[in-house]
All heavy atoms as an XYZ file, in Angstrom:
635
protein
N      -2.102      6.838    -17.540
C      -3.085      6.125    -16.736
C      -4.320      5.849    -17.582
O      -4.842      6.750    -18.203
C      -3.496      6.969    -15.548
C      -2.527      6.961    -14.411
S      -3.234      7.714    -12.971
C      -2.283      9.208    -12.935
N      -4.746      4.633    -17.545
C      -5.952      4.290    -18.276
C      -7.133      4.172    -17.317
O      -7.045      4.524    -16.144
C      -5.738      3.014    -19.079
C      -5.389      1.822    -18.206
O      -5.224      2.002    -16.997
O      -5.302      0.709    -18.750
N      -8.236      3.683    -17.850
C      -9.469      3.608    -17.043
C      -9.368      2.633    -15.884
O     -10.129      2.717    -14.937
C     -10.644      3.116    -17.891
C     -10.750      3.781    -19.225
O      -9.910      4.617    -19.527
O     -11.683      3.434    -19.954
N      -8.456      1.695    -15.955
C      -8.381      0.647    -14.943
C      -7.450      0.986    -13.786
O      -7.343      0.215    -12.855
C      -7.915     -0.667    -15.583
C      -8.834     -1.147    -16.644
N     -10.038     -1.734    -16.363
C      -8.737     -1.110    -17.996
C     -10.648     -2.038    -17.491
N      -9.873     -1.671    -18.492
N      -6.775      2.132    -13.857
C      -5.800      2.450    -12.816
C      -6.473      2.701    -11.472
O      -6.127      2.072    -10.474
C      -4.959      3.659    -13.212
C      -3.955      4.051    -12.159
C      -2.808      3.305    -11.985
C      -4.173      5.139    -11.331
C      -1.886      3.638    -11.019
C      -3.253      5.483    -10.363
C      -2.112      4.728    -10.208
N      -7.423      3.627    -11.409
C      -8.023      3.973    -10.118
C      -8.841      2.846     -9.504
O      -8.764      2.626     -8.284
C      -8.825      5.266    -10.217
C      -7.893      6.420    -10.301
C      -7.703      7.225    -11.368
C      -6.962      6.864     -9.303
N      -6.713      8.141    -11.104
C      -6.244      7.949     -9.838
C      -6.652      6.444     -8.015
C      -5.258      8.623     -9.138
C      -5.669      7.129     -7.302
C      -4.998      8.194     -7.873
N      -9.615      2.085    -10.282
C     -10.275      0.920     -9.658
C      -9.282     -0.105     -9.123
O      -9.577     -0.811     -8.165
C     -11.117      0.330    -10.785
C     -11.374      1.472    -11.688
C     -10.146      2.329    -11.628
N      -8.100     -0.176     -9.719
C      -7.083     -1.108     -9.220
C      -6.469     -0.625     -7.915
O      -5.851     -1.408     -7.199
C      -5.986     -1.301    -10.272
N      -6.640      0.640     -7.581
C      -6.077      1.179     -6.337
C      -6.965      0.904     -5.134
O      -6.526      1.007     -3.994
C      -5.838      2.691     -6.454
C      -4.789      3.077     -7.484
S      -3.185      2.349     -7.164
C      -3.132      1.067     -8.382
N      -8.215      0.531     -5.346
C      -9.120      0.261     -4.225
C      -8.622     -0.860     -3.315
O      -8.682     -0.707     -2.085
C     -10.541     -0.028     -4.707
C     -11.203      1.146     -5.378
C     -12.026      0.971     -6.469
C     -10.996      2.440     -4.921
C     -12.634      2.051     -7.091
C     -11.591      3.520     -5.533
C     -12.411      3.322     -6.619
O     -12.998      4.386     -7.222
N      -8.123     -1.992     -3.846
C      -7.590     -3.001     -2.918
C      -6.426     -2.467     -2.083
O      -6.301     -2.802     -0.906
C      -7.115     -4.132     -3.840
C      -7.891     -3.964     -5.082
C      -8.131     -2.488     -5.220
N      -5.592     -1.624     -2.693
C      -4.476     -1.038     -1.942
C      -4.953     -0.147     -0.822
O      -4.433     -0.187      0.299
N      -5.951      0.644     -1.096
C      -6.497      1.531     -0.073
C      -7.167      0.740      1.039
O      -6.954      1.016      2.223
C      -7.493      2.496     -0.722
C      -8.013      3.629      0.128
C      -6.869      4.523      0.582
C      -9.021      4.439     -0.646
N      -7.937     -0.262      0.676
C      -8.642     -1.067      1.682
C      -7.657     -1.843      2.553
O      -7.773     -1.847      3.789
C      -9.652     -2.004      1.001
C     -10.788     -1.192      0.391
C     -10.199     -3.030      1.973
C     -11.666     -1.959     -0.555
N      -6.690     -2.495      1.930
C      -5.699     -3.262      2.699
C      -4.898     -2.331      3.602
O      -4.641     -2.647      4.771
C      -4.774     -4.060      1.750
C      -3.584     -4.626      2.489
C      -5.549     -5.164      1.078
N      -4.506     -1.171      3.078
C      -3.751     -0.214      3.880
C      -4.535      0.289      5.080
O      -4.010      0.364      6.192
N      -5.790      0.606      4.869
C      -6.623      1.092      5.977
C      -6.826     -0.001      7.026
O      -6.716      0.253      8.230
C      -7.970      1.625      5.458
C      -7.746      2.943      4.717
C      -8.971      1.810      6.586
C      -8.969      3.471      4.008
N      -7.100     -1.219      6.582
C      -7.290     -2.306      7.541
C      -6.018     -2.590      8.336
O      -6.071     -2.823      9.544
C      -7.773     -3.571      6.829
C      -9.198     -3.526      6.295
C      -9.512     -4.784      5.494
C     -10.189     -3.347      7.429
N      -4.877     -2.560      7.661
C      -3.621     -2.772      8.385
C      -3.363     -1.618      9.355
O      -2.938     -1.843     10.490
C      -2.455     -2.918      7.401
C      -1.139     -3.138      8.105
C      -0.889     -4.326      8.774
C      -0.153     -2.159      8.119
C       0.302     -4.531      9.441
C       1.040     -2.358      8.776
C       1.269     -3.539      9.431
O       2.444     -3.742     10.097
N      -3.627     -0.404      8.941
C      -3.448      0.746      9.829
C      -4.370      0.702     11.034
O      -3.972      1.037     12.145
N      -5.600      0.264     10.817
C      -6.528      0.138     11.943
C      -6.070     -0.941     12.921
O      -6.310     -0.825     14.124
C      -7.940     -0.173     11.443
C      -8.673      0.985     10.769
C      -9.972      0.498     10.157
C      -8.921      2.110     11.753
N      -5.411     -1.966     12.417
C      -4.920     -3.001     13.327
C      -3.774     -2.484     14.193
O      -3.533     -3.012     15.277
C      -4.466     -4.233     12.548
O      -3.237     -3.983     11.888
N      -3.086     -1.449     13.728
C      -2.010     -0.847     14.523
C      -2.523      0.213     15.491
O      -1.777      0.666     16.347
C      -0.970     -0.210     13.592
C      -0.241     -1.152     12.658
C       0.679     -0.365     11.737
C       0.534     -2.193     13.431
N      -3.739      0.630     15.312
C      -4.419      1.621     16.137
C      -3.835      3.014     15.956
O      -2.637      3.194     15.913
C      -4.410      1.254     17.619
C      -5.088     -0.055     17.887
C      -5.017     -0.396     19.358
N      -5.347     -1.780     19.558
C      -6.516     -2.180     20.036
N      -7.423     -1.317     20.348
N      -6.735     -3.460     20.194
N      -4.700      3.961     15.847
C      -4.297      5.350     15.737
C      -4.549      5.924     14.346
O      -4.427      5.237     13.334
N      -4.886      7.194     14.323
C      -5.175      7.877     13.063
C      -3.914      8.012     12.222
O      -3.945      7.826     11.005
C      -5.810      9.263     13.341
C      -6.018     10.038     12.057
C      -7.109      9.105     14.092
N      -2.800      8.316     12.850
C      -1.540      8.470     12.118
C      -1.157      7.166     11.432
O      -0.812      7.159     10.249
C      -0.425      8.929     13.070
C       0.902      9.076     12.399
C       1.157     10.164     11.575
C       1.901      8.131     12.579
C       2.371     10.304     10.945
C       3.126      8.256     11.954
C       3.361      9.355     11.135
N      -1.212      6.058     12.156
C      -0.874      4.755     11.568
C      -1.812      4.395     10.422
O      -1.383      3.841      9.409
C      -0.909      3.655     12.623
C       0.255      3.734     13.567
O       1.315      4.223     13.224
N       0.048      3.260     14.777
N      -3.087      4.714     10.575
C      -4.054      4.408      9.532
C      -3.778      5.216      8.274
O      -3.816      4.687      7.162
C      -5.485      4.662     10.035
O      -5.695      3.897     11.221
C      -6.514      4.287      8.996
N      -3.478      6.496      8.432
C      -3.196      7.340      7.268
C      -1.908      6.918      6.567
O      -1.854      6.845      5.334
C      -3.110      8.800      7.703
N      -0.876      6.631      7.340
C       0.398      6.214      6.751
C       0.251      4.860      6.064
O       0.767      4.649      4.959
C       1.509      6.182      7.820
C       2.772      5.539      7.300
C       1.804      7.589      8.307
N      -0.462      3.941      6.671
C      -0.658      2.618      6.072
C      -1.499      2.712      4.804
O      -1.235      1.994      3.832
C      -1.311      1.676      7.076
N      -2.502      3.591      4.789
C      -3.306      3.766      3.581
C      -2.449      4.307      2.439
O      -2.562      3.855      1.296
C      -4.474      4.707      3.860
N      -1.576      5.249      2.747
C      -0.669      5.783      1.736
C       0.299      4.703      1.249
O       0.538      4.573      0.042
C       0.101      6.975      2.296
C       1.072      7.651      1.338
C       0.335      8.233      0.141
C       1.841      8.741      2.068
N       0.832      3.922      2.161
C       1.718      2.825      1.789
C       1.010      1.778      0.943
O       1.592      1.235     -0.002
N      -0.236      1.498      1.271
C      -1.022      0.557      0.469
C      -1.248      1.058     -0.941
O      -1.171      0.298     -1.907
N      -1.522      2.351     -1.069
C      -1.692      2.935     -2.398
C      -0.403      2.890     -3.206
O      -0.415      2.577     -4.399
C      -2.181      4.381     -2.284
C      -3.649      4.562     -1.964
C      -3.964      6.039     -1.748
C      -4.495      4.014     -3.090
N       0.711      3.179     -2.563
C       1.999      3.146     -3.255
C       2.317      1.718     -3.705
O       2.737      1.487     -4.843
C       3.106      3.721     -2.360
C       2.896      5.217     -2.160
C       4.482      3.445     -2.949
C       3.775      5.827     -1.094
N       2.123      0.762     -2.812
C       2.370     -0.632     -3.155
C       1.476     -1.114     -4.292
O       1.934     -1.814     -5.205
N       0.209     -0.732     -4.265
C      -0.719     -1.142     -5.315
C      -0.369     -0.482     -6.645
O      -0.500     -1.113     -7.698
C      -2.150     -0.811     -4.910
N       0.075      0.755     -6.615
C       0.458      1.442     -7.856
C       1.668      0.775     -8.494
O       1.713      0.583     -9.719
C       0.733      2.910     -7.574
N       2.639      0.403     -7.679
C       3.820     -0.294     -8.203
C       3.419     -1.652     -8.764
O       3.853     -2.047     -9.858
C       4.891     -0.423     -7.106
C       5.446      0.956     -6.762
C       6.006     -1.355     -7.545
C       6.324      0.980     -5.535
N       2.576     -2.376     -8.039
C       2.132     -3.689     -8.508
C       1.326     -3.560     -9.792
O       1.445     -4.398    -10.692
C       1.302     -4.374     -7.430
N       0.505     -2.525     -9.900
C      -0.288     -2.321    -11.113
C       0.619     -2.159    -12.327
O       0.387     -2.767    -13.376
C      -1.196     -1.103    -10.956
C      -1.970     -0.773    -12.201
C      -3.103     -1.495    -12.536
C      -1.561      0.235    -13.057
C      -3.813     -1.211    -13.686
C      -2.256      0.525    -14.205
C      -3.387     -0.196    -14.521
O      -4.084      0.083    -15.660
N       1.656     -1.352    -12.185
C       2.573     -1.144    -13.304
C       3.294     -2.439    -13.672
O       3.446     -2.758    -14.852
C       3.580     -0.047    -12.973
C       2.962      1.333    -12.863
C       2.283      1.780    -14.147
O       2.777      1.461    -15.251
O       1.238      2.446    -14.046
N       3.753     -3.184    -12.672
C       4.449     -4.444    -12.945
C       3.517     -5.485    -13.562
O       3.908     -6.208    -14.490
C       5.079     -4.985    -11.661
C       6.213     -4.148    -11.066
C       6.669     -4.726     -9.743
C       7.370     -4.050    -12.045
N       2.297     -5.577    -13.060
C       1.341     -6.532    -13.610
C       0.910     -6.146    -15.021
O       0.665     -7.026    -15.862
C       0.121     -6.650    -12.697
C       0.367     -7.355    -11.371
C      -0.799     -7.134    -10.423
C       0.601     -8.835    -11.601
N       0.830     -4.868    -15.304
C       0.487     -4.426    -16.653
C       1.609     -4.764    -17.626
O       1.358     -5.204    -18.745
C       0.193     -2.918    -16.672
O      -0.886     -2.648    -15.772
C      -0.200     -2.441    -18.048
N       2.857     -4.572    -17.204
C       3.986     -4.920    -18.065
C       4.038     -6.426    -18.328
O       4.436     -6.855    -19.398
C       5.304     -4.455    -17.451
C       5.503     -2.964    -17.530
S       7.153     -2.420    -17.094
C       7.376     -3.060    -15.468
N       3.640     -7.236    -17.346
C       3.639     -8.694    -17.505
C       2.349     -9.205    -18.154
O       2.183    -10.407    -18.324
C       3.826     -9.357    -16.148
N       1.447     -8.287    -18.503
C       0.156     -8.614    -19.109
C      -0.677     -9.535    -18.216
O      -1.353    -10.437    -18.686
C       0.336     -9.225    -20.499
C      -0.917     -9.097    -21.337
O      -1.776     -8.276    -21.048
N      -1.023     -9.905    -22.368
N      -0.626     -9.310    -16.916
C      -1.421    -10.058    -15.941
C      -2.380     -9.129    -15.203
O      -2.627     -9.286    -14.020
C      -0.514    -10.745    -14.917
C       0.369    -11.863    -15.430
C       1.348    -12.290    -14.348
C      -0.472    -13.032    -15.882
N      -2.924     -8.148    -15.920
C      -3.739     -7.145    -15.242
C      -5.219     -7.503    -15.163
O      -6.031     -6.668    -14.810
C      -3.559     -5.784    -15.905
C      -3.810     -5.819    -17.395
O      -3.903     -6.888    -17.975
N      -3.902     -4.668    -18.003
N      -5.591     -8.731    -15.472
C      -6.981     -9.175    -15.332
C      -7.032    -10.480    -14.557
O      -6.160    -11.328    -14.704
C      -7.629     -9.398    -16.698
C      -7.923     -8.105    -17.417
O      -8.208     -7.116    -16.731
O      -7.869     -8.095    -18.660
N      -8.031    -10.610    -13.720
C      -8.264    -11.874    -13.038
C      -7.611    -11.977    -11.675
O      -7.211    -10.990    -11.056
N      -7.502    -13.203    -11.218
C      -7.007    -13.497     -9.872
C      -5.550    -13.100     -9.650
O      -5.226    -12.583     -8.578
C      -7.227    -14.972     -9.550
C      -6.943    -15.394     -8.114
C      -7.819    -14.607     -7.148
C      -7.169    -16.870     -7.954
N      -4.633    -13.295    -10.613
C      -3.252    -12.855    -10.366
C      -3.153    -11.366    -10.085
O      -2.354    -10.929     -9.260
C      -2.510    -13.222    -11.650
C      -3.306    -14.299    -12.271
C      -4.734    -14.027    -11.889
N      -3.993    -10.590    -10.747
C      -3.982     -9.148    -10.533
C      -4.427     -8.788     -9.116
O      -3.773     -7.994     -8.429
C      -4.905     -8.476    -11.546
O      -4.995     -7.106    -11.301
N      -5.520     -9.382     -8.672
C      -6.035     -9.080     -7.331
C      -5.057     -9.555     -6.253
O      -4.785     -8.843     -5.288
C      -7.432     -9.711     -7.125
C      -7.907     -9.525     -5.701
C      -8.417     -9.108     -8.082
N      -4.519    -10.755     -6.435
C      -3.563    -11.282     -5.456
C      -2.293    -10.440     -5.412
O      -1.783    -10.130     -4.335
C      -3.224    -12.731     -5.790
N      -1.799    -10.047     -6.570
C      -0.595     -9.213     -6.618
C      -0.815     -7.838     -6.020
O       0.025     -7.325     -5.280
N      -1.947     -7.227     -6.333
C      -2.257     -5.911     -5.778
C      -2.416     -5.975     -4.259
O      -1.931     -5.100     -3.538
C      -3.532     -5.348     -6.407
C      -3.431     -4.887     -7.858
C      -4.814     -4.596     -8.405
C      -2.546     -3.673     -7.963
N      -3.085     -7.009     -3.772
C      -3.302     -7.146     -2.333
C      -1.994     -7.384     -1.592
O      -1.727     -6.745     -0.560
C      -4.286     -8.292     -2.057
O      -5.484     -8.044     -2.790
C      -4.605     -8.397     -0.597
N      -1.161     -8.265     -2.123
C       0.120     -8.546     -1.489
C       1.031     -7.318     -1.514
O       1.651     -6.975     -0.498
C       0.799     -9.728     -2.182
C       2.154    -10.136     -1.622
C       1.992    -10.642     -0.188
C       2.785    -11.203     -2.493
N       1.102     -6.651     -2.644
C       1.949     -5.460     -2.742
C       1.428     -4.331     -1.856
O       2.215     -3.571     -1.281
C       2.033     -4.990     -4.193
N       0.120     -4.220     -1.723
C      -0.453     -3.199     -0.848
C      -0.083     -3.467      0.604
O       0.268     -2.542      1.347
C      -1.964     -3.149     -1.005
N      -0.156     -4.725      1.024
C       0.222     -5.052      2.391
C       1.705     -4.773      2.630
O       2.078     -4.206      3.661
C      -0.096     -6.514      2.710
C       0.373     -6.916      4.073
C      -0.278     -6.454      5.206
C       1.480     -7.723      4.233
C       0.162     -6.797      6.469
C       1.928     -8.076      5.483
C       1.270     -7.618      6.610
N       2.543     -5.158      1.685
C       3.979     -4.914      1.827
C       4.261     -3.416      1.879
O       5.047     -2.946      2.708
C       4.760     -5.599      0.687
C       4.689     -7.117      0.849
C       6.207     -5.139      0.643
C       5.200     -7.888     -0.350
N       3.607     -2.641      1.022
C       3.792     -1.189      1.035
C       3.339     -0.553      2.336
O       4.015      0.318      2.889
N       2.188     -0.997      2.835
C       1.682     -0.461      4.105
C       2.613     -0.818      5.254
O       2.917      0.019      6.109
C       0.279     -0.990      4.373
N       3.089     -2.050      5.265
C       3.997     -2.501      6.324
C       5.303     -1.708      6.308
O       5.757     -1.232      7.348
C       4.260     -3.998      6.153
C       5.246     -4.552      7.147
C       4.854     -4.839      8.442
C       6.565     -4.779      6.785
C       5.759     -5.338      9.366
C       7.475     -5.282      7.692
C       7.074     -5.560      8.982
O       7.979     -6.039      9.887
N       5.886     -1.574      5.128
C       7.168     -0.876      5.037
C       7.044      0.604      5.384
O       7.906      1.164      6.080
C       7.752     -1.039      3.625
C       8.220     -2.446      3.269
C       8.667     -2.483      1.813
C       9.328     -2.905      4.186
N       5.978      1.252      4.912
C       5.839      2.683      5.202
C       5.523      2.936      6.672
O       6.033      3.899      7.251
C       4.779      3.304      4.300
C       4.841      4.815      4.172
C       6.184      5.254      3.590
C       3.722      5.321      3.296
N       4.727      2.080      7.309
C       4.455      2.286      8.735
C       5.700      2.026      9.575
O       5.937      2.720     10.564
C       3.301      1.402      9.236
O       3.552      0.054      8.886
C       1.978      1.864      8.675
N       6.507      1.038      9.185
C       7.759      0.805      9.915
C       8.727      1.968      9.738
O       9.393      2.365     10.695
C       8.411     -0.500      9.473
C       7.809     -1.695     10.169
O       7.152     -1.549     11.201
N       8.012     -2.854      9.615
N       8.811      2.502      8.526
C       9.686      3.657      8.295
C       9.207      4.862      9.103
O      10.017      5.574      9.709
C       9.730      3.990      6.810
N       7.905      5.086      9.139
C       7.363      6.211      9.912
C       7.600      6.013     11.404
O       7.907      6.968     12.126
C       5.876      6.365      9.632
N       7.487      4.782     11.863
C       7.721      4.498     13.277
C       9.176      4.775     13.647
O       9.462      5.345     14.696
C       7.367      3.045     13.579
C       7.415      2.715     15.054
C       6.978      1.291     15.334
N       5.663      1.039     14.762
C       5.328     -0.094     14.145
N       6.195     -1.063     14.010
N       4.112     -0.253     13.673
N      10.103      4.394     12.777
C      11.519      4.636     13.050
C      11.846      6.126     12.992
O      12.642      6.621     13.805
C      12.400      3.869     12.068
C      12.438      2.403     12.331
N      12.889      1.852     13.514
C      12.051      1.361     11.562
C      12.789      0.547     13.458
N      12.269      0.219     12.269
N      11.247      6.848     12.054
C      11.487      8.281     11.978
C      10.884      9.020     13.163
O      11.447      9.996     13.654
C      10.928      8.850     10.672
C      11.686      8.466      9.408
C      10.935      8.988      8.193
C      13.100      9.014      9.450
N       9.731      8.543     13.604
C       9.043      9.179     14.729
C       9.785      8.965     16.041
O       9.802      9.827     16.905
C       7.620      8.614     14.827
C       6.696      9.384     15.688
C       5.300      8.775     15.569
C       4.337      9.443     16.500
N       3.016      8.822     16.458
N      10.431      7.802     16.184
C      11.111      7.501     17.440
C      12.602      7.829     17.414
O      13.308      7.525     18.358
C      10.935      6.018     17.775
O      11.626      5.218     16.839
N      13.071      8.427     16.326
C      14.493      8.784     16.238
C      14.802      9.883     17.250
O      14.020     10.818     17.446
C      14.832      9.270     14.847
N      15.937      9.780     17.938
C      16.271     10.810     18.919
C      16.592     12.137     18.204
O      17.121     12.144     17.099
C      17.538     10.260     19.590
C      18.100      9.279     18.642
C      16.946      8.741     17.844
N      16.218     13.236     18.826
C      16.487     14.544     18.206
C      17.994     14.809     18.144
O      18.746     14.440     19.040
C      15.769     15.536     19.114
C      15.615     14.832     20.402
C      15.557     13.351     20.101
N      18.395     15.455     17.070
C      19.805     15.786     16.901
C      20.124     17.069     17.678
O      19.314     17.982     17.730
C      20.131     15.968     15.431
C      20.008     14.672     14.683
C      20.455     14.830     13.256
C      20.306     13.482     12.569
N      20.814     13.520     11.214
N      21.309     17.134     18.297
C      21.647     18.325     19.093
C      21.935     19.538     18.252
O      22.187     19.594     17.166
C      22.896     17.913     19.858
C      23.407     16.679     19.217
C      22.313     16.118     18.388
């Protein structure tokens, strides 16, 4: 991890929190924030490998990946939470 990793995670955290707040509830907000961070971390690595880690492509990629990560993790948590108990 270099100096630019943690500042690049801020869009993921912000997008995740905003998406979680739109779903209402502390649990959804926490799960969406975690999903946003995961999505942004994956996007950061991919953008660094493609040498697109500066400028508008970086911000757009991080924001989009954060939203996708937040969406997927909240849907997975919702399905796990509503799964019927096993006998």
